[in-house]
ZAMARGU-4260 file (C-alpha; in steps of 0.2 Angstrom, whole numbers, plus 5000, padded with zeros to 4 digits):
<rodrens>
0) 4833/6072/5363 | 4819/6065/5375 | 4814/6047/5373 | 4797/6042/5378 | 4797/6027/5390
5) 4789/6012/5383 | 4777/6001/5394 | 4780/5982/5393 | 4769/5968/5400 | 4777/5956/5412
10) 4778/5943/5399 | 4787/5954/5387 | 4800/5959/5399 | 4804/5941/5404 | 4806/5937/5385
15) 4817/5952/5383 | 4828/5947/5397 | 4828/5929/5390 | 4834/5935/5373 | 4848/5945/5381
20) 4854/5930/5391 | 4853/5920/5376 | 4865/5931/5367 | 4879/5929/5380 | 4890/5915/5374
25) 4896/5911/5392 | 4878/5908/5398 | 4874/5896/5384 | 4887/5884/5390 | 4893/5885/5407
30) 4898/5874/5422 | 4892/5877/5439 | 4898/5869/5455 | 4887/5867/5469 | 4878/5856/5482
35) 4861/5848/5477 | 4846/5854/5487 | 4827/5852/5486 | 4829/5838/5474 | 4814/5831/5466
40) 4813/5817/5453 | 4796/5820/5444 | 4785/5806/5438 | 4788/5814/5420 | 4806/5810/5421
45) 4812/5828/5424 | 4823/5832/5438 | 4821/5848/5448 | 4833/5855/5461 | 4843/5869/5467
50) 4862/5871/5467 | 4869/5881/5482 | 4885/5886/5490 | 4889/5896/5506 | 4880/5912/5500
55) 4869/5908/5485 | 4856/5897/5477 | 4852/5894/5459 | 4837/5885/5453 | 4840/5871/5440
60) 4831/5858/5430 | 4837/5843/5420 | 4824/5836/5407 | 4821/5818/5405 | 4832/5815/5390
65) 4847/5822/5399 | 4843/5814/5415 | 4843/5797/5407 | 4861/5799/5403 | 4866/5801/5422
70) 4877/5787/5429 | 4871/5791/5447 | 4856/5797/5456 | 4857/5815/5463 | 4853/5817/5482
75) 4851/5831/5493 | 4868/5836/5500 | 4878/5829/5486 | 4891/5840/5478 | 4890/5841/5459
80) 4897/5850/5443 | 4882/5854/5431 | 4884/5859/5414 | 4871/5868/5404 | 4864/5885/5399
85) 4856/5899/5409 | 4840/5906/5404 | 4824/5913/5410 | 4808/5903/5414 | 4795/5916/5408
90) 4781/5911/5418 | 4790/5913/5435 | 4801/5927/5429 | 4816/5918/5437 | 4832/5913/5429
95) 4838/5895/5431 | 4851/5883/5425 | 4845/5871/5411 | 4856/5856/5414 | 4863/5845/5400
100) 4876/5835/5409 | 4881/5832/5427 | 4894/5823/5437 | 4898/5821/5455 | 4911/5832/5464
105) 4913/5823/5480 | 4899/5825/5494 | 4893/5841/5502 | 4897/5844/5520 | 4880/5840/5527
110) 4879/5824/5517 | 4896/5819/5524 | 4890/5822/5542 | 4875/5812/5538 | 4885/5797/5531
115) 4897/5798/5546 | 4884/5798/5560 | 4874/5784/5551 | 4889/5773/5550 | 4893/5776/5568
120) 4875/5772/5575 | 4874/5757/5563 | 4890/5750/5571 | 4883/5752/5588 | 4868/5742/5583
125) 4855/5756/5584 | 4847/5751/5568 | 4846/5733/5571 | 4829/5724/5568 | 4831/5716/5585
130) 4828/5732/5594 | 4812/5737/5584 | 4796/5737/5595 | 4780/5732/5587 | 4767/5745/5584
135) 4751/5743/5595 | 4737/5737/5584 | 4723/5747/5593 | 4732/5762/5602 | 4721/5772/5614
140) 4733/5787/5615 | 4744/5793/5600 | 4758/5806/5604 | 4763/5818/5590 | 4779/5827/5590
145) 4779/5840/5576 | 4777/5859/5573 | 4760/5865/5580 | 4756/5873/5563 | 4758/5868/5545
150) 4751/5854/5534 | 4760/5840/5543 | 4750/5842/5559 | 4734/5845/5551 | 4736/5830/5540
155) 4740/5819/5555 | 4726/5825/5566 | 4713/5824/5551 | 4718/5806/5546 | 4719/5800/5564
160) 4702/5807/5568 | 4694/5800/5552 | 4702/5782/5553 | 4701/5779/5572 | 4691/5792/5581
165) 4691/5783/5598 | 4710/5786/5600 | 4715/5802/5609 | 4729/5813/5600 | 4741/5822/5611
170) 4752/5835/5602 | 4768/5841/5609 | 4772/5857/5600 | 4790/5856/5594 | 4803/5865/5584
175) 4807/5855/5568 | 4819/5866/5560 | 4834/5878/5564 | 4844/5881/5580 | 4837/5871/5595
180) 4826/5860/5585 | 4835/5844/5589 | 4834/5848/5608 | 4816/5852/5606 | 4812/5835/5598
185) 4822/5826/5611 | 4813/5834/5625 | 4796/5830/5618 | 4801/5811/5616 | 4808/5811/5633
190) 4792/5819/5640 | 4780/5806/5633 | 4792/5792/5640 | 4793/5800/5657 | 4774/5802/5658
195) 4770/5786/5649 | 4755/5795/5643 | 4754/5787/5625 | 4754/5770/5617 | 4763/5776/5601
200) 4773/5791/5595 | 4773/5800/5578 | 4789/5810/5576 | 4791/5821/5560 | 4787/5835/5549
205) 4784/5840/5531 | 4796/5840/5516 | 4810/5852/5514 | 4829/5853/5509 | 4842/5843/5519
210) 4845/5859/5529 | 4827/5860/5534 | 4827/5842/5539 | 4843/5842/5548 | 4836/5842/5566
215) 4831/5824/5562 | 4849/5819/5558 | 4856/5825/5575 | 4863/5812/5586 | 4853/5818/5602
220) 4837/5815/5593 | 4842/5797/5587 | 4848/5792/5604 | 4832/5799/5612 | 4821/5788/5600
225) 4832/5773/5602 | 4830/5774/5621 | 4811/5776/5620 | 4801/5762/5627 | 4786/5769/5617
230) 4786/5763/5599 | 4790/5777/5587 | 4785/5780/5569 | 4796/5792/5559 | 4787/5804/5547
235) 4800/5815/5540 | 4798/5824/5523 | 4793/5815/5507 | 4795/5797/5502 | 4812/5800/5494
240) 4819/5809/5510 | 4829/5798/5522 | 4835/5804/5539 | 4844/5796/5554 | 4827/5796/5563
245) 4820/5784/5549 | 4833/5771/5553 | 4832/5771/5572 | 4813/5772/5573 | 4803/5756/5575
250) 4794/5760/5559 | 4797/5772/5545 | 4783/5781/5536 | 4786/5790/5519 | 4775/5805/5524
255) 4767/5812/5540 | 4750/5807/5532 | 4756/5789/5529 | 4762/5789/5548 | 4745/5792/5553
260) 4738/5778/5542 | 4751/5766/5550 | 4748/5771/5568 | 4729/5766/5569 | 4718/5754/5561
265) 4704/5759/5549 | 4687/5761/5559 | 4678/5757/5543 | 4688/5741/5541 | 4685/5736/5559
270) 4667/5739/5558 | 4666/5728/5542 | 4677/5715/5551 | 4666/5715/5566 | 4650/5715/5555
275) 4657/5699/5546 | 4661/5691/5563 | 4643/5695/5569 | 4636/5687/5553 | 4646/5672/5555
280) 4642/5670/5573 | 4623/5672/5569 | 4624/5659/5555 | 4634/5647/5567 | 4621/5649/5581
285) 4607/5646/5568 | 4615/5630/5562 | 4617/5624/5579 | 4599/5627/5584 | 4593/5619/5568
290) 4604/5603/5571 | 4598/5602/5589 | 4580/5604/5582 | 4582/5590/5570 | 4591/5579/5583
295) 4576/5582/5595 | 4564/5578/5582 | 4573/5561/5578 | 4572/5557/5596 | 4554/5561/5598
300) 4550/5550/5584 | 4558/5535/5592 | 4547/5521/5598 | 4551/5524/5616 | 4543/5541/5615
305) 4528/5536/5605 | 4524/5520/5616 | 4535/5521/5632 | 4524/5507/5640 | 4529/5494/5628
310) 4547/5499/5630 | 4546/5496/5649 | 4537/5479/5646 | 4552/5474/5635 | 4564/5479/5648
315) 4554/5469/5661 | 4555/5454/5651 | 4573/5456/5649 | 4575/5459/5667 | 4565/5442/5671
320) 4577/5434/5659 | 4592/5440/5668 | 4585/5435/5685 | 4583/5417/5679 | 4600/5417/5672
325) 4606/5423/5689 | 4596/5410/5699 | 4603/5396/5688 | 4620/5402/5689 | 4619/5403/5709
330) 4611/5386/5709 | 4625/5378/5698 | 4638/5386/5708 | 4631/5380/5725 | 4630/5363/5718
335) 4647/5362/5712 | 4654/5369/5728 | 4644/5356/5738 | 4651/5342/5729 | 4668/5349/5731
340) 4665/5351/5750 | 4659/5332/5751 | 4675/5327/5743 | 4686/5337/5754 | 4676/5331/5770
345) 4679/5313/5765 | 4698/5317/5764 | 4698/5326/5780 | 4689/5311/5789 | 4702/5300/5783
350) 4715/5311/5792 | 4705/5314/5808 | 4711/5306/5824 | 4693/5302/5828 | 4693/5288/5815
355) 4708/5280/5825 | 4698/5282/5841 | 4683/5273/5834 | 4694/5258/5831 | 4698/5256/5850
360) 4712/5268/5853 | 4713/5282/5865 | 4723/5297/5869 | 4730/5299/5887 | 4733/5317/5893
365) 4740/5323/5910 | 4732/5336/5921 | 4740/5350/5911 | 4732/5343/5895 | 4749/5337/5888
370) 4748/5320/5879 | 4756/5306/5887 | 4767/5297/5874 | 4778/5286/5884 | 4776/5275/5900
375) 4791/5284/5907 | 4779/5299/5908 | 4766/5290/5918 | 4771/5290/5936 | 4762/5280/5950
380) 4747/5290/5957 | 4747/5302/5942 | 4729/5307/5937 | 4727/5305/5918 | 4713/5309/5906
385) 4708/5296/5893 | 4700/5302/5877 | 4689/5288/5869 | 4678/5289/5853 | 4663/5292/5863
390) 4669/5303/5878 | 4683/5305/5892 | 4687/5294/5906 | 4697/5300/5922 | 4710/5287/5928
395) 4724/5285/5941 | 4741/5276/5936 | 4746/5262/5949
</rodrens>
């Protein structure tokens, strides 16, 4: 007997396979053990992920109602046991696990390595805030360490060019995934530091699984970034992705696009800022000129400017008054000093030896001018000088 082959549409085949899987009791309630990868918690509340082991990968989804019952937050690299049913998603033609419940089953190998290195570097102080360098406000040159192709580098360059076109972008093409990626990133960071050719560094790549991002969890990359004297902005994966590089960098950006936003100021914002400063300066200058104009007008309207001769006459009158006061003061002082001089002269006359001489006395001096005070000093034949009230007389002692 010959059977004619029937032609199916893709949708019919997918539904047929879905019905077959639904008839297998084992697949309607099954537990799967694996490591979480490519985890995404959608804004709808649904959780999308992959479960993997050493040789295989299984797509999985956990809808909002089931996800709300979880007592932990799934993370990439986490080892879990998921319970649910296996079915086909007709649109994609792929079978996946629809998870009803999930529990932790220890941690995956990569996650354990991540936590171990994180604890080690944190204990050494590589994550301490004291080591964080400030990001320059107006960088002239921006270094980018990422893959030369892909959305990440395009987004970074486009945003930098749009926001701050005066800055030069220097791209160091680097491996960001797979064997040799860590050394490639390390070499790029060291190149920029050795050449001192940029003001700030953006190091990163687009999103991916924990395996895809693992180069940014390598110790050699972490230590190269910590040793960098150039400020480093990490830009690895999506907002929910965290790597060792995020902790050791000077600033963490949730995405490569956000890193470009953080690295440079907005040209439009700067233009508006400088425009506002210009307007304020112009307004201030105008106010100053207006105040000076009003002040000048006030001075011009003063009496001295309208009739300067009368003001000079007033000052002349005042000057005459001061002159008279000065003359009177001088006269009074001279009179007072003259009176004081007369009194002092009278006292001085009373003490003067001339007054004594006027009463008939004289002063005898020897030839050397010494006063002869005693008869014992007067020797016979000695010449002496007698000072009288009206002159001197020469005499000889007998």
